[in-house]
Structure formats: C-alpha cells, structure tokens
C-alpha positions as a Markdown table, in Angstrom:
| # | Residue | x | y | z |
|---|---|---|---|---|
| 1 | Met | -25.0 | 22.3 | 34.5 |
| 2 | Ser | -21.4 | 22.9 | 35.7 |
| 3 | Phe | -20.6 | 22.7 | 39.3 |
| 4 | Ala | -19.7 | 26.4 | 39.2 |
| 5 | Lys | -23.1 | 27.3 | 37.8 |
| 6 | Glu | -24.9 | 25.1 | 40.4 |
| 7 | Val | -23.0 | 26.9 | 43.1 |
| 8 | Trp | -23.9 | 30.2 | 41.8 |
| 9 | Thr | -27.6 | 29.5 | 41.2 |
| 10 | Thr | -27.9 | 27.9 | 44.6 |
| 11 | Leu | -26.2 | 30.7 | 46.6 |
| 12 | Ala | -27.5 | 33.6 | 44.5 |
| 13 | Ala | -31.2 | 32.4 | 45.4 |
| 14 | Ile | -30.6 | 33.0 | 49.1 |
| 15 | Asp | -32.4 | 36.2 | 50.3 |
| 16 | Cys | -30.0 | 38.2 | 52.4 |
| 17 | Ser | -31.8 | 41.5 | 52.3 |
| 18 | Asp | -33.0 | 41.1 | 55.9 |
| 19 | Lys | -29.4 | 40.2 | 57.1 |
| 20 | Val | -27.7 | 43.5 | 55.7 |
| 21 | Ser | -26.4 | 45.6 | 58.7 |
| 22 | Lys | -25.3 | 49.2 | 58.5 |
| 23 | Lys | -22.4 | 51.0 | 60.1 |
| 24 | Met | -21.8 | 54.7 | 59.2 |
| 25 | Asn | -22.0 | 54.7 | 55.5 |
| 26 | Leu | -21.2 | 51.0 | 55.0 |
| 27 | Ser | -23.6 | 48.0 | 54.4 |
| 28 | Tyr | -22.3 | 44.6 | 55.3 |
| 29 | Leu | -23.2 | 41.0 | 56.0 |
| 30 | Ser | -22.1 | 39.0 | 59.1 |
| 31 | Trp | -19.2 | 36.7 | 58.1 |
| 32 | Ala | -20.9 | 34.0 | 60.5 |
| 33 | Trp | -24.3 | 34.4 | 58.8 |
| 34 | Ala | -22.5 | 34.3 | 55.3 |
| 35 | Trp | -20.4 | 31.1 | 56.1 |
| 36 | Ala | -23.5 | 29.4 | 57.6 |
| 37 | Gln | -25.3 | 29.7 | 54.3 |
| 38 | Leu | -22.4 | 28.2 | 52.4 |
| 39 | Met | -22.2 | 25.4 | 55.0 |
| 40 | Asn | -25.9 | 24.8 | 54.8 |
| 41 | Asn | -25.6 | 24.1 | 51.1 |
| 42 | Tyr | -22.0 | 22.8 | 50.7 |
| 43 | Pro | -20.8 | 21.6 | 54.2 |
| 44 | Glu | -17.6 | 20.2 | 52.8 |
| 45 | Ser | -16.4 | 23.5 | 52.0 |
| 46 | Glu | -13.2 | 25.3 | 53.4 |
| 47 | Tyr | -11.3 | 28.6 | 53.4 |
| 48 | Asp | -7.9 | 29.5 | 53.8 |
| 49 | Phe | -5.9 | 32.8 | 54.2 |
| 50 | Leu | -2.7 | 33.6 | 52.3 |
| 51 | Glu | 0.1 | 35.7 | 53.9 |
| 52 | Pro | -0.9 | 39.4 | 54.2 |
| 53 | Val | 0.8 | 41.6 | 51.6 |
| 54 | Thr | 2.2 | 44.7 | 53.0 |
| 55 | Asp | 3.4 | 47.6 | 50.6 |
| 56 | Glu | 6.2 | 50.1 | 51.0 |
| 57 | Ser | 3.6 | 52.5 | 52.8 |
| 58 | Gly | 2.8 | 50.0 | 55.3 |
| 59 | Ser | -0.8 | 49.3 | 54.2 |
| 60 | Val | -1.7 | 45.7 | 54.2 |
| 61 | Glu | -3.8 | 43.6 | 51.8 |
| 62 | Ile | -5.6 | 40.4 | 52.9 |
| 63 | Trp | -6.0 | 37.6 | 50.5 |
| 64 | Cys | -8.6 | 34.7 | 51.1 |
| 65 | Ser | -9.5 | 31.7 | 49.1 |
| 66 | Val | -12.8 | 29.6 | 49.4 |
| 67 | Thr | -13.1 | 26.0 | 48.0 |
| 68 | Val | -16.7 | 25.0 | 47.6 |
| 69 | Lys | -17.0 | 21.2 | 47.7 |
| 70 | Asp | -19.5 | 18.6 | 47.1 |
| 71 | Gly | -18.3 | 15.1 | 47.0 |
| 72 | Asp | -15.7 | 15.0 | 44.2 |
| 73 | Lys | -16.8 | 18.3 | 42.8 |
| 74 | Ser | -15.2 | 21.6 | 43.7 |
| 75 | Ile | -14.5 | 25.0 | 42.8 |
| 76 | Lys | -12.0 | 27.6 | 44.2 |
| 77 | Arg | -12.5 | 31.5 | 44.3 |
| 78 | Met | -9.9 | 34.0 | 45.7 |
| 79 | Met | -10.6 | 37.6 | 46.7 |
| 80 | Trp | -8.5 | 40.3 | 48.4 |
| 81 | Leu | -9.4 | 43.3 | 50.5 |
| 82 | Pro | -7.1 | 46.0 | 52.1 |
| 83 | Val | -7.2 | 46.8 | 55.6 |
| 84 | Met | -9.4 | 49.9 | 55.6 |
| 85 | Asp | -10.8 | 52.3 | 58.1 |
| 86 | His | -14.6 | 53.2 | 58.4 |
| 87 | Lys | -14.1 | 55.7 | 55.4 |
| 88 | Asn | -12.6 | 52.9 | 53.3 |
| 89 | Asn | -9.2 | 54.5 | 53.5 |
| 90 | Ser | -6.3 | 52.1 | 53.8 |
| 91 | Ile | -4.8 | 51.9 | 57.4 |
| 92 | Ile | -1.1 | 52.4 | 57.6 |
| 93 | Lys | 0.5 | 49.7 | 60.0 |
| 94 | Pro | -2.7 | 48.2 | 61.0 |
| 95 | Ser | -3.3 | 46.5 | 64.5 |
| 96 | Ser | -3.7 | 42.7 | 64.7 |
| 97 | Arg | -7.5 | 43.4 | 65.4 |
| 98 | Gln | -7.8 | 45.4 | 62.3 |
| 99 | Val | -6.2 | 42.6 | 60.3 |
| 100 | Ser | -8.3 | 40.0 | 61.9 |
| 101 | Asp | -11.5 | 42.1 | 61.2 |
| 102 | Thr | -10.3 | 42.4 | 57.5 |
| 103 | Arg | -9.8 | 38.6 | 57.2 |
| 104 | Met | -13.5 | 38.0 | 58.0 |
| 105 | Arg | -14.8 | 40.7 | 55.7 |
| 106 | Cys | -12.5 | 39.4 | 53.0 |
| 107 | Leu | -13.8 | 35.9 | 53.7 |
| 108 | Thr | -17.4 | 37.1 | 53.4 |
| 109 | Lys | -16.5 | 39.0 | 50.3 |
| 110 | Cys | -14.9 | 35.9 | 48.7 |
C-alpha cells in the first residue's frame, strides 16, 4: 500500500461525527481537534502557510500546506480558502483576526 493510501485509510476511519460543531448554517471541526487526530497518528507531520494572496478588490485568499510524515515517508497536500464572513461571502480588506481565523480553517480543510 502506498503511503498516501495508508494515510487516507487511517484518517478516513476516524469518526468525527460527534466533533462537528454548528454556527449559523455552517458545520465545522475544531482545528485543534483535527490537528490532534493527525498528531495522534503521524506525530512528525507539520504545516506551513504561504503568503496570503490579495486580489484587486481587496479580498484575501489563504494557502496552507500539510506534510504528513512517518520516518522517511511523507506526502504533502495543499489547500486554499478565501477569508469569508458567516454567509460564505468574501471579506474585502479583512482584519488580522479574520485572516488568523481563516488560516486555522484552511489548516483543518487541508
């Protein structure tokens, strides 16, 4: 089995149904809980954030990479997420708090 398949099989088997929180019309997992699940299985893993991308309108996109490691085996995945309000609309010129929150949401998504 490839390392990517091993990671997918291991993490997909984790039941997170009782960890889903709801706010307004959105469902989400706590980034701390999601990261803990990865660390419980692959404690050598790490994440990194790329520079935020700002478009001409002032909206911001966050990029994150997660490298799952186990000894000399590793896989890297990347994900992006716009800074959004509670209605999933892009925020123009977001605050540092809004950017920070989106970073952690992007990490969880990744």
